[in-house]
N, C-alpha and C positions, 0 to 999 in steps of 0.2 A: 355686629357691623356698626360703623360710625353713622351717626345721624346728624349731619351738619348742613344739609341742603334739602330743598323741597323734594327733589327726586329720591334722595336717600330716605326721607321720611315716608314717601309713598311706597317705596320698596319694603320698608320695615312694617308698614301697615299690612301689606300683602303677606309678609312672612308670619306676622302675629295672627292674622285671621285665617291663614292657610288657604288663601284665595289669590288667584292670578288674574282674575277677571274684573277687578275693582279699581283699575287705574283711574278711570274717569270719575267714578264716585268718590275716590279717595280725596280728590281736590275739594269736593263738597264737605267731607268730614273735617278736613283741615280748616275750611272757612268757618264752619260752625264752631269749632274749637276756638278759633281766633275771636269770634263774636262773643263767646262766653268769657274769654279771658279779658277782653276789653271792658266788659261789664263789671268784672270783679276785681281786677288787679289795679292797684294804684301804687306803683313802685318808684323809687328814686330814678331808676333808669328811664322811666317814662316822663320825667319832668323836663320841660324845655321852656324857652322864653321867646317872646315875640314883642316887638315894639311898634308903636304907631304914633303919628303926630296928629294931635287934635287942635284944630284951629278955632278961632272965635265962633261960637254958636254951633260947632260941630260936635254933637253929643254921641254919635255912633261910630263904631269901627268894627270891621268884620272879624269874626272868630277865625283862627287858622283852620285850614282844611282838615288837619289831623286832630283837631280839638276834641277832647273827651270831657274834661272837667277843669274848672279853674282852681288854682291854689291861692293866688294872690294877684291883685291888680294895684299897681303903684303909679302915681302921677308925679311929674317933676316940672317945675317952672324954670329950671335952670339954676336955681339957688337952693331950693329946698325940695324934699321929696316926702310923700306921705302915702299911706296905704288906704285904699277906698274900702268902704264897708258894703257888703252885699245886702240888698233889701228887695222885697217883691216890688214889681213895677207899679202896682196899684198904690202902694203906700208912698212911694217916691213922688209920683205925679201929683198926689193930693197934698203932700206935706212940705215939700222943698220949694224954694224960690225958683223962678224960671231961669235965671242966669246968675253965675257966680263961680267961685272956686269949687270944682266937683269934689264931692265927699263920699258919694255912694255910686253903686252901679247895679244893673240888673241884666240878666241874659234875656234877650228878646229875639226869637227866631235864630237866625245865623249870625246875629250881631251882639255886641256888648254896648249897652246904653249907659252913659254916665250922667249923673245928676249933681248939681244943676248943669245947665248948658255952660260950656266953658266961656269965661269972660275974656280969655286971651289964649295964646298958644301954649299947649302943654305936651309933654312927651309921656305916653302911656307905656308901661312895661307890664306885660302879662306873663305870669308864671303859671304854666298849665300842664296837665297830664296829656300826653300825646298818644294817639292810637298806635297800637303795635303795627309796624309795617307788615302788610299782608304778604305772605309768600306767593310768588308767581314765577313765571318763566323769566321775567326781567328782574325779579327780586328773589333769587334762589335761597337766600338766607337772611337772617336778621339777628339782632342782639339776643332775643329771647330764645330762639332755637339754639343758638350757640351756648347760652347759659343754662337752659333748662330743656333739653330735648325730651326728657321724660314727661314734662307738662304737655308738650305738643303731642307726643305719641299717645299717652293715655287719654288726653282730651279728645283726639280724633277717634280713638278706638271706642270710647264711650258713646260717641255719636254714631258709630258704625253699627253698634249692637241692635238698635231698634230697626234699622234698615234690613239687617239680616234676620230679623225676627228671632233673635237669640233667646232661648228659654233655658239655658244651662246655668245661668247665674254669672257668666263671665262678664256680661255688661255691667253688673253691679260691682264686680271686682275691679274693672277698669275705672269706673267712677270713683271708687275708693282710692285707687292708686293715683288718679288725677287729683283728688282732693289732697292727698298727702304731698304731691309735688307742689301744688299751689300753696299749701301751708308752709312748706319749706322755703319757698320764695318770700313769703310774707315774713317768716321768722328772721330771715337775713336782714330785714329792714329794721328790726328792733335793736335798740341800743340802750345802754344804761341811763342815757339822758332822758328817756321817756318812751311813750307809746309811739308806734309807727304812724306814718302820715295817714294811712287809710283808716286808722282807728280813731282819729280825732273826732270829738263831738261837734255838733253844730255850733257855729259861732267861734270856731277855732281861731285863736291868735289875732283877732281883729280888735282894734280899739272900738269902743262903743260910742256912737254919736247919738244924742237925744234929739230926735227930729221935732219934738214938741218945744223944747227949750232952746234948741240951737247950740247946745254945749256938749262937752264930753264928760 
């Protein structure tokens, strides 16, 4: 059967588990699979952008509601643009001037904090990885279910096994199939140009600003 919507996924879970009494629980298994995928997947399909206007002295702006992880933060003053460098907030507060052209940022709670405080108005452009849209009655499908129904199915099945107290080894098999599906998604991101985005090392792609000397 096709697996293109939440209801079809729930029906498939019942078929695979040979149980017709798990409709309510199936939604929990799907939610757990989505939580797991949000922790481990960083795909190009998850990349999106958000903009904000920072006025003089305004060093905070809210993260988007679906924010998982930042990829880059760029500021523009209307004539030039530059990418900000991430740093721990403790280092920034101790080492950078109070006001000036922002050069760094830190994640603080639900906000993004730029340093120094803006000395004039800037436009911030955040490229980030967005949470996978959760399946629901009002969101019956999403891009990931369309692209990789096997990841959804095996992910949900692997979370169903502990609930069913499965001791036949099928839970481990489902986990293996899920890992293969996720591995296939990640492999699609690889190109001859280099490693995939989720494999990049710390400090990826950012210019390095020396906070002690004030230079690059």
